[in-house]
Every structure is written in C-alpha cells, then in structure tokens.
NUMARPA-724643 format. One record per residue: x, y, z of N, C-alpha, C, CB in turn; residue in three letters; residue number from 1. Coordinates in pm, 1 decimal, m for minus. Glycine has a CB too. Layout:
REM NUMARPA-724643
       nx       ny       nz      cax      cay      caz       cx       cy       cz      cbx      cby      cbz resn resi
        X        Y        Z        X        Y        Z        X        Y        Z        X        Y        Z  ALA  NUM
...
***
This chain:
REM NUMARPA-724643
       nx       ny       nz      cax      cay      caz       cx       cy       cz      cbx      cby      cbz resn resi
 m21792.0  m2783.2  m8052.0 m21708.1  m2724.8  m8014.0 m21673.8  m2578.0  m8072.8 m21626.5  m2807.4  m8020.7  MET    1
 m21615.7  m2534.6  m7992.1 m21611.1  m2378.3  m8038.6 m21473.8  m2346.0  m8160.5 m21580.4  m2273.2  m7874.9  GLN    2
 m21519.8  m2245.4  m8218.9 m21455.5  m2214.5  m8322.0 m21474.6  m2061.7  m8357.8 m21493.9  m2304.5  m8422.0  TYR    3
 m21362.1  m1996.9  m8424.6 m21334.3  m1882.3  m8470.2 m21274.7  m1836.6  m8607.6 m21271.0  m1848.3  m8389.4  GLU    4
 m21353.3  m1813.7  m8687.4 m21292.2  m1813.0  m8833.2 m21213.9  m1648.6  m8850.5 m21439.5  m1841.0  m8964.9  THR    5
 m21127.1  m1635.8  m8897.3 m21043.5  m1569.9  m8911.3 m21009.5  m1541.1  m9093.2 m20946.7  m1633.9  m8821.8  ILE    6
 m21060.2  m1422.1  m9116.4 m21022.3  m1393.4  m9262.9 m20906.9  m1285.4  m9300.6 m21149.2  m1345.2  m9330.3  ARG    7
 m20802.9  m1382.1  m9370.4 m20685.5  m1319.9  m9424.0 m20706.8  m1281.2  m9572.7 m20565.4  m1413.8  m9408.3  ILE    8
 m20682.8  m1181.2  m9581.5 m20658.4  m1122.1  m9730.3 m20552.1  m1143.1  m9774.8 m20668.4   m991.1  m9751.1  ASP    9
 m20508.6  m1254.0  m9859.9 m20366.5  m1257.4  m9874.0 m20336.7  m1206.2 m10008.5 m20308.8  m1395.7  m9852.3  CYS   10
 m20461.6  m1111.1 m10089.4 m20399.4  m1028.0 m10188.1 m20296.6   m917.6 m10124.5 m20514.0   m958.3 m10268.7  SER   11
 m20289.9   m902.0  m9978.2 m20222.4   m813.8  m9913.4 m20080.8   m844.9  m9874.3 m20292.4   m785.0  m9812.8  ASN   12
 m20060.3   m962.8  m9930.7 m19922.7  m1009.7  m9847.5 m19850.5  m1034.6 m10022.0 m19943.3  m1197.8  m9705.6  ILE   13
 m19702.2   m966.7 m10037.9 m19624.7   m974.9 m10110.7 m19477.3  m1031.1 m10060.2 m19634.2   m863.8 m10161.2  PHE   14
 m19440.6  m1045.8  m9933.2 m19370.4  m1105.4  m9896.3 m19350.0  m1118.1  m9752.8 m19294.4  m1078.1  m9954.8  ASP   15
 m19230.6  m1170.2  m9689.9 m19241.4  m1198.0  m9563.8 m19295.5  m1063.8  m9474.4 m19105.2  m1252.2  m9523.2  ALA   16
 m19222.8   m957.6  m9495.0 m19288.6   m862.9  m9429.6 m19425.8   m819.4  m9397.3 m19253.0   m792.7  m9469.0  GLN   17
 m19482.1   m834.5  m9542.6 m19610.7   m767.4  m9530.6 m19717.7   m905.9  m9465.2 m19661.2   m696.1  m9704.8  SER   18
 m19669.3  m1036.0  m9472.0 m19737.1  m1138.8  m9417.7 m19743.3  m1122.1  m9278.4 m19683.5  m1259.3  m9451.9  PHE   19
 m19619.8  m1082.6  m9201.2 m19617.8  m1036.9  m9065.0 m19707.3   m934.8  m9032.6 m19495.9   m994.8  m9030.2  HIS   20
 m19698.3   m827.6  m9110.5 m19783.6   m717.8  m9109.2 m19946.6   m745.1  m9113.0 m19741.8   m637.6  m9224.2  ARG   21
 m19988.1   m812.9  m9198.5 m20097.7   m854.6  m9219.1 m20179.3   m987.1  m9063.4 m20062.2   m915.9  m9379.8  VAL   22
 m20089.8  m1037.4  m9045.0 m20139.2  m1125.8  m8956.1 m20125.2  m1079.7  m8835.7 m20088.8  m1242.9  m8964.7  PHE   23
 m20043.7   m963.5  m8779.5 m20004.1   m890.9  m8653.5 m20148.0   m831.7  m8635.3 m19867.9   m772.0  m8666.3  ALA   24
 m20198.6   m743.6  m8773.9 m20311.1   m682.1  m8760.3 m20430.1   m779.0  m8710.2 m20336.2   m618.2  m8885.8  ALA   25
 m20439.0   m842.2  m8785.4 m20564.0   m972.3  m8764.3 m20572.8  m1017.4  m8627.7 m20532.1  m1120.3  m8852.4  ALA   26
 m20495.7  m1087.6  m8583.5 m20469.9  m1131.7  m8467.2 m20407.1  m1096.7  m8346.4 m20434.4  m1200.1  m8487.9  PHE   27
 m20382.6   m942.9  m8372.2 m20348.0   m839.8  m8208.2 m20213.0   m890.6  m8195.3 m20457.7   m880.2  m8030.7  GLY   28
 m20096.2   m921.8  m8248.4 m20018.4   m990.2  m8175.4 m19933.1   m855.5  m8112.7 m19937.9  m1109.9  m8262.8  PHE   29
 m19870.4   m908.5  m7994.2 m19810.3   m804.6  m7909.9 m19700.2   m694.4  m7975.1 m19742.1   m882.1  m7798.8  PRO   30
 m19674.0   m585.7  m7920.9 m19612.2   m508.4  m8008.2 m19498.7   m542.1  m7980.6 m19633.9   m378.6  m8009.5  SER   31
 m19413.4   m656.5  m7885.6 m19306.4   m705.2  m7924.5 m19299.2   m807.3  m8039.9 m19259.1   m748.0  m7822.6  PHE   32
 m19393.8   m849.9  m8102.6 m19349.7   m952.9  m8157.0 m19250.2   m932.8  m8305.4 m19473.8  m1028.9  m8172.3  TYR   33
 m19184.6  m1055.6  m8335.1 m19035.9  m1036.1  m8374.5 m19062.2  m1055.5  m8545.7 m18913.4  m1168.9  m8290.6  GLY   34
 m19187.4  m1037.4  m8553.2 m19227.0  m1049.6  m8729.5 m19101.3  m1148.7  m8791.6 m19220.1   m859.6  m8827.8  ALA   35
 m19111.8  m1281.7  m8753.3 m19050.2  m1406.1  m8811.2 m19149.2  m1500.4  m8785.7 m18911.3  m1450.0  m8752.3  ASN   36
 m19089.8  m1591.6  m8814.2 m19217.1  m1756.9  m8832.4 m19183.6  m1834.2  m8677.6 m19150.2  m1920.4  m9016.1  MET   37
 m19077.3  m1801.9  m8630.7 m19067.5  m1871.7  m8520.0 m19170.2  m1800.2  m8380.2 m18903.5  m1875.9  m8494.9  ASP   38
 m19176.0  m1656.2  m8422.1 m19280.8  m1563.5  m8345.2 m19398.5  m1610.9  m8369.7 m19284.6  m1417.4  m8380.8  ALA   39
 m19433.0  m1618.6  m8515.8 m19551.8  m1637.7  m8564.4 m19608.4  m1765.5  m8486.7 m19543.8  m1649.3  m8716.2  TRP   40
 m19545.7  m1853.8  m8486.4 m19560.5  m1992.9  m8409.8 m19613.7  m1985.3  m8249.0 m19406.3  m2066.1  m8409.6  ILE   41
 m19511.9  m1909.1  m8187.3 m19534.2  m1889.0  m8055.8 m19657.8  m1834.7  m8023.7 m19442.2  m1816.3  m8005.9  ASP   42
 m19692.1  m1730.3  m8124.8 m19840.0  m1633.8  m8103.2 m19952.3  m1729.8  m8147.0 m19850.6  m1475.1  m8213.2  CYS   43
 m19938.6  m1802.7  m8248.0 m20033.1  m1929.6  m8294.7 m20082.8  m2019.1  m8174.9 m19947.0  m2032.8  m8398.6  MET   44
 m19938.2  m2078.0  m8123.3 m19985.2  m2162.4  m8009.1 m20062.0  m2126.0  m7901.7 m19893.4  m2208.3  m7954.6  THR   45
 m20038.5  m2018.0  m7912.2 m20147.1  m1961.2  m7743.4 m20268.8  m1916.3  m7791.4 m20083.0  m1803.1  m7633.4  SER   46
 m20323.8  m1945.8  m7903.8 m20483.2  m1902.9  m7910.4 m20558.6  m1960.2  m7809.5 m20556.1  m1944.3  m8040.9  LEU   47
 m20531.4  m2033.6  m7724.7 m20629.1  m2081.1  m7626.8 m20576.8  m2058.9  m7501.0 m20665.5  m2221.5  m7641.1  ASP   48
 m20493.3  m1958.0  m7486.0 m20411.8  m1926.7  m7359.4 m20422.7  m1747.2  m7393.4 m20220.9  m2014.1  m7356.4  ALA   49
 m20539.1  m1703.8  m7337.8 m20554.7  m1528.9  m7317.6 m20478.6  m1461.1  m7230.9 m20685.0  m1483.0  m7269.1  PRO   50
 m20422.0  m1547.9  m7122.9 m20322.9  m1513.4  m7023.9 m20194.5  m1464.5  m7101.5 m20292.2  m1639.2  m6928.1  ASP   51
 m20172.4  m1543.4  m7165.5 m20030.6  m1523.3  m7255.3 m20004.7  m1384.7  m7300.1 m20031.2  m1610.2  m7393.5  ASP   52
 m20091.8  m1348.2  m7335.8 m20094.4  m1211.5  m7407.4 m20027.6  m1212.4  m7566.4 m20005.1  m1103.1  m7309.0  GLY   53
 m20069.1  m1303.9  m7639.4 m19969.2  m1340.4  m7756.4 m20054.4  m1281.6  m7864.1 m19929.3  m1513.8  m7780.8  MET   54
 m20194.6  m1292.0  m7869.6 m20319.0  m1255.4  m7955.8 m20417.5  m1189.8  m7881.0 m20385.4  m1373.8  m8018.7  THR   55
 m20511.1  m1096.3  m7929.8 m20632.2  m1104.8  m7906.1 m20721.1  m1170.9  m7921.2 m20662.9  m1050.9  m7926.8  SER   56
 m20717.5  m1264.6  m8026.0 m20789.6  m1363.6  m8094.7 m20767.9  m1463.0  m7995.6 m20745.2  m1399.0  m8241.5  VAL   57
 m20883.5  m1517.3  m7945.4 m20875.8  m1662.3  m7823.6 m21012.3  m1734.0  m7855.0 m20874.9  m1610.4  m7618.9  THR   58
 m20964.8  m1870.5  m7856.3 m21054.1  m1965.8  m7822.5 m21073.1  m2062.0  m7662.4 m21024.8  m2047.4  m7929.3  VAL   59
 m21178.3  m2113.4  m7630.4 m21157.4  m2154.7  m7552.8 m21069.7  m2294.6  m7548.2 m21255.2  m2141.6  m7515.4  GLY   60
 m21051.0  m2369.1  m7463.7 m21001.0  m2497.5  m7478.8 m21064.4  m2609.0  m7581.7 m21005.5  m2545.8  m7351.8  LYS   61
 m20937.7  m2631.5  m7677.4 m21046.0  m2774.1  m7739.5 m21106.0  m2659.7  m7856.0 m21213.2  m2865.1  m7589.8  GLY   62
 m21072.3  m2545.4  m7895.1 m21155.6  m2479.0  m7953.4 m21060.4  m2474.7  m8070.6 m21210.5  m2354.5  m7884.3  GLY   63
 m21134.1  m2407.4  m8195.5 m21062.3  m2437.4  m8313.7 m21053.2  m2302.1  m8396.9 m21134.1  m2556.1  m8394.0  ILE   64
 m20925.0  m2230.9  m8423.4 m20900.0  m2151.7  m8494.6 m20899.7  m2128.5  m8667.1 m20816.1  m2144.3  m8445.0  VAL   65
 m21020.6  m2098.1  m8738.5 m21021.6  m2136.7  m8896.3 m20929.4  m1993.0  m8959.1 m21218.4  m2151.0  m8972.0  VAL   66
 m20848.6  m2039.0  m9044.4 m20765.9  m1930.5  m9108.3 m20843.9  m1921.1  m9229.6 m20603.5  m1961.5  m9132.9  LEU   67
 m20928.3  m1853.3  m9271.8 m21011.1  m1845.3  m9395.3 m20894.1  m1746.1  m9487.1 m21188.6  m1766.0  m9362.4  GLN   68
 m20816.9  m1809.6  m9576.2 m20721.6  m1757.4  m9669.2 m20750.7  m1715.5  m9807.5 m20632.2  m1842.9  m9679.3  LEU   69
 m20835.6  m1576.4  m9821.4 m20860.6  m1529.6  m9923.3 m20743.6  m1495.7 m10006.7 m20935.6  m1439.7  m9899.3  ASP   70
 m20798.2  m1535.6 m10159.3 m20674.9  m1523.7 m10239.8 m20547.0  m1619.2 m10225.2 m20630.2  m1394.9 m10215.9  ALA   71
 m20555.1  m1710.8 m10179.6 m20442.0  m1779.0 m10134.8 m20383.5  m1814.6 m10263.9 m20470.0  m1898.9 m10039.2  ALA   72
 m20413.9  m1833.5 m10384.4 m20365.1  m1896.0 m10485.3 m20267.9  m1776.2 m10512.2 m20470.3  m1946.8 m10597.6  THR   73
 m20319.8  m1674.7 m10532.3 m20214.2  m1543.0 m10599.8 m20130.9  m1531.7 m10522.6 m20263.0  m1394.0 m10623.0  GLN   74
 m20093.0  m1573.8 m10354.3 m20039.7  m1552.2 m10278.0 m19909.9  m1666.4 m10333.1 m20123.4  m1553.1 m10153.1  MET   75
 m19957.6  m1771.3 m10356.6 m19856.3  m1874.9 m10396.2 m19818.4  m1847.7 m10492.5 m19883.7  m1996.5 m10405.5  ARG   76
 m19851.1  m1762.0 m10593.3 m19773.1  m1734.5 m10721.2 m19685.0  m1631.0 m10684.5 m19859.5  m1692.4 m10846.6  THR   77
 m19711.0  m1522.8 m10638.6 m19635.1  m1430.0 m10595.6 m19537.6  m1445.3 m10497.6 m19701.4  m1350.1 m10564.6  ARG   78
 m19548.2  m1527.3 m10367.4 m19435.4  m1542.1 m10304.7 m19425.0  m1673.3 m10244.1 m19419.6  m1443.6 m10216.5  CYS   79
 m19408.9  m1766.1 m10314.7 m19420.2  m1921.7 m10286.3 m19367.5  m1936.7 m10197.4 m19376.9  m2016.5 m10367.0  ARG   80
 m19236.6  m1889.3 m10116.4 m19156.1  m1924.0  m9987.7 m19263.3  m1884.6  m9867.6 m18998.5  m1828.3  m9976.3  ARG   81
 m19316.2  m1775.4  m9885.0 m19378.7  m1723.3  m9776.8 m19524.8  m1821.3  m9746.2 m19406.3  m1559.8  m9811.9  VAL   82
 m19564.0  m1878.1  m9847.4 m19687.5  m1964.0  m9863.4 m19644.8  m2084.2  m9836.9 m19756.4  m1962.8  m9994.8  TYR   83
 m19536.0  m2141.8  m9863.2 m19495.8  m2299.2  m9796.9 m19459.7  m2244.2  m9668.1 m19353.2  m2402.2  m9874.9  ASP   84
 m19410.8  m2136.2  m9604.7 m19393.9  m2124.3  m9516.7 m19495.8  m2107.3  m9404.6 m19328.3  m2063.5  m9536.1  ASP   85
 m19605.1  m2049.8  m9460.2 m19730.7  m2075.5  m9368.6 m19796.4  m2194.0  m9362.1 m19828.8  m1995.7  m9396.9  LEU   86
 m19790.1  m2303.9  m9480.6 m19839.4  m2413.9  m9441.3 m19761.2  m2503.1  m9323.9 m19854.9  m2479.8  m9558.3  LEU   87
 m19613.3  m2513.7  m9376.5 m19504.6  m2545.3  m9305.7 m19549.8  m2533.2  m9134.4 m19382.0  m2442.7  m9357.5  ASP   88
 m19554.1  m2412.5  m9098.3 m19552.8  m2315.9  m8948.9 m19693.3  m2366.9  m8883.4 m19557.4  m2110.7  m8978.1  CYS   89
 m19796.5  m2370.3  m8960.2 m19942.9  m2392.3  m8941.1 m19911.7  m2542.5  m8890.5 m20053.1  m2370.3  m9089.8  ALA   90
 m19856.5  m2618.1  m8963.5 m19857.0  m2725.3  m8914.0 m19778.5  m2794.9  m8782.7 m19837.8  m2771.6  m9006.0  GLY   91
 m19662.6  m2735.4  m8788.2 m19592.6  m2745.4  m8696.0 m19653.2  m2687.8  m8552.0 m19480.7  m2691.0  m8741.5  PHE   92
 m19741.6  m2588.4  m8542.8 m19820.6  m2511.1  m8445.5 m19898.6  m2664.4  m8403.2 m19929.4  m2359.5  m8518.8  VAL   93
 m19980.9  m2753.8  m8477.8 m20040.5  m2831.6  m8446.5 m19977.5  m2951.8  m8374.0 m20097.5  m2847.4  m8538.2  SER   94
 m19889.5  m2998.5  m8415.8 m19764.0  m3066.9  m8407.2 m19695.8  m3035.5  m8274.5 m19675.0  m3029.2  m8524.2  TRP   95
 m19672.2  m2939.6  m8263.7 m19613.7  m2870.7  m8114.5 m19731.7  m2898.0  m8022.4 m19577.4  m2682.8  m8117.5  ARG   96
 m19836.8  m2852.0  m8016.0 m19971.7  m2854.1  m7949.9 m19978.8  m3014.7  m7881.1 m20105.6  m2819.8  m8075.7  ARG   97
 m19983.8  m3091.2  m7987.0 m20002.9  m3232.2  m7986.9 m19892.3  m3311.7  m7881.3 m19986.8  m3281.1  m8143.6  MET   98
 m19770.7  m3251.6  m7925.8 m19648.4  m3316.9  m7843.9 m19638.1  m3271.7  m7693.6 m19505.8  m3276.2  m7914.9  GLN   99
 m19720.6  m3152.0  m7651.2 m19758.2  m3129.1  m7544.5 m19878.9  m3187.8  m7489.1 m19758.1  m3021.3  m7542.7  SER  100
 m19931.5  m3261.4  m7565.0 m20104.4  m3271.6  m7506.6 m20199.2  m3219.3  m7505.3 m20133.4  m3274.7  m7415.9  GLY  101
 m20202.4  m3116.4  m7582.1 m20302.5  m3003.5  m7621.9 m20356.5  m3067.5  m7793.2 m20202.6  m2817.4  m7624.8  ASP  102
 m20491.9  m3036.7  m7770.7 m20532.2  m3045.3  m7912.3 m20479.5  m2972.3  m8016.5 m20649.1  m3021.6  m7921.8  PRO  103
 m20495.9  m2968.9  m8172.1 m20456.5  m2903.2  m8276.2 m20565.6  m2791.5  m8255.5 m20450.9  m2987.7  m8413.9  PRO  104
 m20499.2  m2642.2  m8258.5 m20596.2  m2534.2  m8282.2 m20607.1  m2459.8  m8394.6 m20584.9  m2451.2  m8199.6  ILE  105
 m20535.2  m2484.2  m8542.3 m20579.0  m2451.5  m8649.8 m20629.8  m2519.6  m8739.2 m20516.8  m2405.1  m8689.6  LEU  106
 m20694.1  m2439.2  m8835.9 m20747.1  m2534.8  m8935.2 m20730.3  m2442.7  m9058.0 m20907.9  m2591.2  m8906.1  CYS  107
 m20681.8  m2444.9  m9204.6 m20652.3  m2372.9  m9285.7 m20809.5  m2401.6  m9385.1 m20495.4  m2407.9  m9339.0  LEU  108
 m20850.8  m2269.5  m9429.9 m20962.9  m2297.2  m9537.6 m20902.6  m2185.5  m9646.6 m21146.8  m2264.2  m9476.7  SER  109
 m20883.6  m2284.1  m9762.5 m20820.5  m2191.8  m9871.8 m20974.1  m2127.9 m10009.1 m20668.6  m2322.2  m9965.7  PHE  110
 m20965.5  m1998.0 m10027.5 m21050.4  m1967.2 m10090.6 m21025.5  m1911.2 m10220.0 m21109.3  m1906.8 m10024.3  ALA  111
***
C-alpha cells in the first residue's frame, strides 16, 4: 500500500484562518480554495485524483495520506473548535469516500 506522510506543525495554528493557511501551504490547495471546512473536505477527498487539481499532494488509488499532527495537544488547548472540526471533517472525508465506493484516504497521527 502506498502512503504519503505530511507533517503539519500545529504550533502555527491559532484559529480557523491560520488552520486553512497551514493546510493550503502543506497540500498546495488551488488558488480558488475557499478557506472553509467544506472546501477542505473537497480538497482532501481528491488526494488520489490528481486530475481534479485540488491538491499537489497525491497518492495512487488505494493509497493513504498520513497527517502527522505535531503539537496537536497545544492546538487542542488553544483552539478547541478548530481541532474538533479537523477530527470531524477528516472522519467525514473517509465516510464520504466509502459512501461512493472508494477506500478511506486519511490517517491522523498525533505527536
């Protein structure tokens, strides 16, 4: 199974705006990225579809993207709503993919 690990430095996340800035930079989201959780879900759902143009990080069909969340505990303390949204939306990405017959694509790792 192919996998790609992307490290996210959560010490740079203080609010929703910085969350979207950090993820857009790490994943190369398109210039039209809406900087909201619906747009985040759309981009993350397309991690194995490079022709969608939603992210510069891709894996082959059946691959997994591991989000290595460094300093996640501090982020949870600083901005609990953003942290909870990340967990909920990562789960939704997997659910959405499974509903359409595709395998889950995200794995969260906490450091």
